[in-house]
C-alpha positions in Angstrom: -0.1 0.0 0.0 2.8 2.3 0.7 4.2 1.7 -2.8 0.9 2.7 -4.1 0.8 5.9 -2.1 4.5 6.6 -2.9 3.9 6.2 -6.8 1.2 9.0 -6.8 3.0 11.2 -4.3 6.1 11.2 -6.5 4.0 12.6 -9.4 3.1 15.8 -7.6 5.7 18.6 -8.3 7.3 19.9 -5.3 6.8 17.2 -3.0 9.6 16.1 -0.9 10.4 13.2 1.7 8.9 15.2 4.7 5.1 14.5 3.8 5.8 10.7 3.2 7.8 10.6 6.4 5.1 12.3 8.2 2.5 9.8 6.9 4.7 6.9 7.9 5.1 8.1 11.4 1.2 8.7 11.6 0.4 5.3 10.4 3.1 3.7 12.5 1.7 5.5 15.6 -2.0 4.4 15.2 -0.7 0.8 14.4 1.3 0.7 17.6 -1.7 2.0 19.4 -4.1 -0.6 18.2 -1.8 -3.2 19.2 -1.3 -1.8 22.7 -5.1 -1.7 23.1 -5.8 -5.2 22.0 -3.2 -6.6 24.2 -4.3 -4.7 27.3 -5.5 -6.6 30.1 -9.0 -6.8 30.9 -8.8 -5.4 34.5 -6.9 -2.2 32.9 -9.4 -1.8 30.4 -12.6 -1.9 32.9 -10.7 0.7 35.2 -10.1 2.9 32.3 -13.6 2.6 31.1 -15.1 3.4 34.4 -12.8 6.5 34.9 -15.1 9.2 33.6 -18.0 8.1 36.0 -15.9 8.0 39.2 
């Protein structure tokens, strides 16, 4: 998928490596956050879920 995005991004004049790097960091951050949430223990999840009501 990154190859697909990079192919179209290279066709835009004046684009540098910074937008591609920013997108890579953005996607990596959210993938890591999803992994963290899915691996979280049930007790911690229940505690965080009830936090606004306490």
